[in-house]
C-alpha positions in Angstrom: -0.3 0.0 0.3 1.2 3.5 -1.3 2.2 5.5 1.4 3.1 9.5 2.5 4.0 10.3 5.4 5.1 13.2 7.5 6.1 13.9 11.0 6.1 17.0 13.4 6.9 17.9 16.9 5.0 19.1 18.7 5.7 20.2 23.2 7.8 17.9 22.0 6.3 14.9 21.5 6.0 13.3 18.2 3.2 12.6 16.2 3.1 10.9 12.4 0.8 10.9 10.2 0.4 8.2 7.6 -1.8 8.9 4.5 -2.9 5.6 2.9 -2.9 6.7 -0.4 -5.9 5.2 -3.0 -7.4 4.0 0.4 -11.5 4.9 -0.2 -12.5 2.5 -1.1 -10.9 0.0 2.3 -11.9 2.7 4.0 -15.7 2.8 3.4 -16.0 -0.9 3.1 -14.5 -0.4 6.7 -17.3 2.3 7.4 -20.2 0.0 6.1 -18.6 -3.2 8.6 -18.6 -1.0 11.6 -23.0 -0.3 11.0 -23.0 3.4 9.9 -26.7 4.0 12.4 -28.7 6.7 11.3 -27.5 9.9 13.4 -30.0 9.9 15.7 -29.5 6.5 16.7 -26.3 6.5 18.4 -27.4 7.4 22.1 -25.2 5.0 24.6 -21.5 5.0 24.6 -22.0 1.0 24.3 -23.6 1.8 20.4 -21.2 4.1 19.4 -18.5 1.1 19.4 -17.7 -1.9 17.8 -14.7 -3.5 19.4 -12.4 -5.2 17.6 -13.3 -3.9 14.4 -10.2 -4.7 12.4 -9.9 -8.2 13.6 -12.0 -8.2 9.5 -9.3 -6.6 8.2 -5.9 -8.6 9.7 -4.2 -7.3 6.3 -4.6 -3.7 7.5 -4.1 -4.1 11.4 -0.5 -5.4 10.1 0.3 -2.0 7.5 -0.6 -0.3 11.0 1.6 -2.5 13.1 3.9 -1.3 10.7 3.8 2.3 10.8 3.9 2.1 14.0 7.1 0.1 13.7 8.5 3.0 11.6 7.4 6.6 14.6 9.4 4.6 17.0 12.2 4.1 14.9 14.4 2.1 16.6 12.5 1.0 20.0 10.5 -0.8 17.4 12.0 -3.7 19.0 10.2 -3.4 22.5 6.2 -3.0 20.6 4.5 -5.9 21.9 3.4 -8.3 18.4 0.1 -9.5 20.3 -1.8 -6.4 21.8 -4.1 -4.6 20.5 -6.2 -3.1 21.7 -9.5 -1.4 18.9 -12.6 -0.1 18.4 -14.2 2.1 15.1 -16.7 5.7 16.5 -19.7 6.6 15.0 -19.8 9.8 16.0 -23.2 11.5 14.6 -24.9 14.2 14.6 -24.0 16.6 17.1 -21.4 14.7 19.0 -18.4 14.7 20.2 -15.8 13.3 21.9 -14.4 15.3 25.5 -11.1 15.5 26.0 -8.9 12.8 27.4 -6.1 10.5 27.1 -5.5 7.0 26.2 -2.3 5.5 28.0 -4.9 3.1 30.1 -5.3 1.2 27.0 -1.7 1.5 25.3 1.4 3.8 25.1 0.8 4.6 20.8 -2.0 5.3 19.9 -3.1 5.6 16.3 -6.4 7.1 14.8 -7.9 6.8 10.8 -10.5 8.6 9.7 -13.1 6.1 7.8 -14.6 9.4 6.8 -14.1 13.3 6.9 -13.7 16.3 4.0 -10.5 16.5 4.6 -7.8 19.9 3.8 -10.1 22.8 2.7 -12.6 22.0 5.5 -13.6 25.1 7.6 -12.2 25.5 10.8 -14.7 25.7 13.5 -16.4 24.2 16.6 -20.1 22.7 14.5 -20.5 21.0 11.6 -16.2 19.5 11.2 -15.5 16.7 12.7 -12.6 17.7 13.9 -9.7 15.7 15.6 -7.4 18.3 18.4 -4.6 16.6 20.1 -4.3 19.3 22.9 -0.9 20.4 24.6 -0.2 18.6 27.4 1.7 21.0 29.6 -0.8 23.7 29.5 -4.8 23.3 30.7 -7.5 24.6 28.4 -8.2 27.6 30.1 -4.6 29.6 31.2 -4.3 32.6 29.0 -1.6 33.3 26.2 -0.2 35.9 25.2 -2.4 37.6 22.0 0.8 36.0 18.9 0.2 32.2 20.8 -2.4 29.9 18.8 -4.8 28.0 21.0 -3.2 25.1 22.7 -4.1 22.4 20.2 -3.7 20.9 16.9 -5.8 20.4 14.9 -6.2 17.2 12.2 -9.0 17.9 9.7 -10.1 13.6 9.5 -10.6 12.7 6.5 -10.4 8.6 4.8 -7.0 6.8 4.7 -4.8 9.4 7.3 -3.4 8.4 9.9 -2.7 9.5 12.9 0.4 8.0 15.6 1.0 9.9 18.8 2.1 8.8 22.6 -1.6 7.6 24.3 -0.4 9.9 27.2 -1.0 13.3 24.7 -4.7 14.5 25.7 -6.8 14.7 22.5 -10.7 15.1 21.7 -13.1 15.5 19.1 -14.9 18.9 18.2 -19.2 18.0 17.3 -19.8 17.6 14.2 -22.8 18.0 11.9 -23.8 16.4 9.1 -26.9 13.5 7.9 -24.3 10.6 7.3 -21.9 9.5 10.6 -18.9 10.4 11.0 -16.4 6.7 11.2 -12.5 6.3 12.9 -10.7 3.5 14.3 -8.8 4.0 17.4 -6.1 1.4 18.3 -3.7 1.1 21.4 -0.7 -0.1 21.0 1.7 -1.7 24.0 5.4 -1.3 24.5 7.4 -4.0 26.4 9.2 -1.8 28.6 12.6 -3.9 30.4 12.8 -3.1 34.1 16.4 -1.3 33.3 15.0 1.0 30.5 12.2 2.2 32.8 14.6 2.9 35.6 16.8 5.2 32.6 13.3 6.8 31.7 12.0 7.2 34.9 14.9 7.9 37.7 
């Protein structure tokens, strides 16, 4: 599968974007497998999640794991070969996801967008399913200087765009407005960090 990669350093955590080129049909197939129920029917949290969705797509799951290995660079040998917590999230009209972190589920988080309009969407709080990585060093309500941007990094979802970041980074999904359900898959991977290395990391 052809991939276009971009990496940025934020705060200074590393965030990587892997764009799966020409994968629109596959993304639509996964969204259909997740059961894109009408927005009005998505009420409870359990109804908005389809757990282990990528068990039906092992080749794609292997490809995403390869992206995680690439993201980890020289530390990819620590990646747990068996663990991958994954779920499709169905986001209906006017729905959103509060700011949270996924470090209870893993060490590296990947978000694969199955829908979205991509670049050129208006950046606003309602109407665009904007995904935001928050600056973990600041509270959202802290004051900032006039030339400082909001302490968050916005991503415009589009089918086949994969975002990788440390699981401790807070993130959220802004309110979405639309007649069809916005769908994305969240995957969490674990690292098996040996005790001697843990002492170095936390010393």
